[in-house]
N, C-alpha and C positions, 0 to 999 in steps of 0.2 A: 504493500500500500504506500502511495506517495505521501510525503511529509508536507508541512506547511510551506507555502511559497517562499517565505523568508529564509528558510534553510538553504535555498538554492541561489540566493544573492551572491554567495561567495564564489560561485562558478564563473562570475565575470572576471575573476583573476586566474591567470595561468597556473600558478602554484596550486591553488585550490582545485582546479579542474583535474590536475594530475593526481593530487592526493585522493580525491573522491572517485576518480575514474569516470567522470561524467562531464557533459557539456550541454549547451542549450542551442536550439535553432528556432528562429522566429520568422514567420511569413508563410503564406499558404503554399507556395510552390515548393520551397525546401522542406516544409513539414510533410507534404505529400511524398516527396522522394524519400524522406527519412522513414516514414511508415512502410513504404514499398520495399525498402532495402532489407528488411528483416533484422536490422540492428535492434538491440534491446531498448525498450522505452522505460523510463523511470517515472515520468509524470507528464501530465498534459494540462495546460492552462489556456483559458480563452476569456475574452471580454464578452459582455452581454450583447454588444453591438454585432460582433462577429457571429455569435451563436444564433442571433435572430436573422442573419442574412442567408440568402440562398446558398452561397458558398459554404457558410457555416453548417447548414443542414446537410449538405453533401459530404463535408469532411467528417461530421459527427457519425454518419453512417459508416464511413471508412474506419473510424475509431472503433465502433462497436464490432465490426468484423474482425478486428484484432484484439477484442476483449478489453477495450479501454473506454473510459468516460472522462470527460474533462472536468476541471474545477474552474468555476467562474471567478474572475478577479475584477476589482474596480479599475477603471482606466489608469489612474495614477499608480497603483501598485503594479499593474501590468507593464507600464512604461519603465518602471525601475528594474524589472526583470529583463525586459527586452533590450534596454539601453539604446533605444533608437527614438528619434524625434517623432516619427509617424509610424508606429507599429501597425501591423495588419490585424492584430487581435488574436493570433493563434501561436502558441509556443510549445515545443516539446523539450523535455529533459531526456537526454539520451545517454546510454552507457558507452564509454569509449571501447572500440574494438580491440582485440588482441593484435599485437604487431609481430609476434614471434614468427609467424609462418613466412612472412616476406623476407625475414632476415635469416632464414634457415636454408640449408641446402635443398630441402624438398620444395620450399617455396620458389627458389630460383629455377629449379628444373621446370616449373610450370609457367615461368615468366620469362619470355624471350626478348622483351622490349621494355627496358627500365629507364627511368629518368632519375638522375641524381642531382640534388640541389645543395649547394654549399653556401651557407651564410646569407640566404635570401631573407632580408629583414622587413621589407615593406608588405603589409597585409594585402594591399591591392594587387601587387605583383604576384604574390603567392596564390591568391584566389584565381587570378587570370591563368597562371601556369597550370593549376590543377584542372581548371575547366578545359584548357587546351589539350592537356594530356588525355582527358576523357574523350574529347572529340577525335583525337588522332590515334586512339587505340593503344595507349601505353598500358602495360600490364601491372605496373607498380611504381611508386615514387619513394625514394629513399632520401631523407633529409638529414643534414648535419645537425648536431645539437644546438648550434647557434642560429638556426633559422627561426623565424617567427612561428609561434605556435599555430599549427594548421587548424586548431579548433577555436582560435580567436574569432569573436563575432564578425569582425570586418572581413576576415579571410573567408568564413563560411558564406557570407552574403555574396562575396565575389565568385565563389565556385558555382553558384546557381544550382546547387544540388549535386554537382559532380563529386563532392567529397564522399558521397555514398557509393560511387561507382568505381573508384580507383583505389586499390589497397595502398596504404601509407605506412611508413615506418621511420622512426627516428634512430639514427645510428650515431651514438656518442663518439665512437672511434671510427670515423668515416674511412680513413686510410686502410685500416685493417679490414673493414667490410669490403671495400673495393678490391683489395688484394685477394680476398677469398672468392669474390665474383670472377676475377680473372682465372683463378684456379679451376673454376667451373666452366671455363670456356668463353666467358663474355669478353667482347672487344669493347674498349673504352674510347669514347670520342668526347674530347673536351672542347667547349666553345672558346674561341679566342678572337681577338680583333685583328691582330697582325701575325705574320709568319705562319699562317695556317692555310690549308687547302680549302678552296671554295666548295661549299656543300654539294652543289650539283655535280661536281666532278668525282665524288666518292661513291663507290659501290657498297652499300650497306647490306649486312647479313645478320640475321638473328643467330645466337643471342648477342645483344648489344646493350650498352648503357650510354646515354648522353648525359654529360656533366655540364651543368650551368652554375655560374659562380655569383658571388656577391655583387650587388648593384654598383658599388664604387670601385671594387678591386678585382672583380672577375674571379676566375678559378685560381686557386693557390698553386705555387710552384710545386708543392709536394704532389698534388693531384695531376698536374701536367706531366710530372715524371712518371706517373703510373699509367698515363694514357697511351693508347696505341696510335692515336692520331688526333691532331687538333683540327678543328673545322671553323670556318668563318662564313659570314653572310656577305655576299657581294654588295658593295656600295656604289650607287650611281648618282647620288646627289651630294649635298654639302652638310647634312646634319652631323653633329659631332659623334652621336652614338644612338643606339636603340636601347630602351629599357629592357630589363631581363624578361619581362612578361611578353613583350612583342618579339624579341629575339628568340625566345623559347618556342613560340608558336610557329615562326618561320622555319626553324630547324626541324621541329617535329613534323611539319607538313612535308618537307622534303624527304625525311626518313620514312614516314608512313607511306608516301607515294611510291616508294620503292618496295618496301617489304610487304605491303598489302595489295598493291595494285598491279605490280609487274610480274607476279608469279614467282618471286623469289621465296615467298613464305606466305602462309595464311594464318589468321588469328585463330 
């Protein structure tokens, strides 16, 4: 049975989310995806206005099919939980999924197309990357310990529900994790700005991992040393750079176009 709504206010902080093993999602679309994902639900909260709407009636039927009923909150209390200026009136408290499978040998054997993120700090960028990874068929995302929390509310909103479609894992010892990936036959491709081969010129094969780095500093020298090849996006204009969210989408599009559309491999 779910607890009082006040007990979940602490989940707005990363440390408390990790300690409790829970996080919150707010908004009709992402809550639908959360229910459909099969992830464990801890509690459901709604406003009276949402409950009285046609969308609310349809969502309540979905809840009942999953054995849940919501608790109604006053608008002010709901805004405190949702931490948004204009919440839609529906919020789920979810259990964090287990990450062990993606970081194990058995998990790697099932995942031939991985994305590795080192030091991505901006919630908007991470949300965009997760959404792009979902679109382009990435099998799993491995994050370094200094990345922004993927269950940060701003990240979750940016994923538009893709957080529930792509397995995620945080690897505190990223170099060690990538070394083991290489031992399992993965080729490592690190994103770079200079001194790298243009991505259309490369023949990609699964299993592979694409490494994207920090917004300001890029991929570290240590991970470059582990990489089998560095890749770059061709520049035709005068912009100084692309942010990591856009760069990631461009690189993933090129890779997916080869491994999924040209007969080299199928998902």
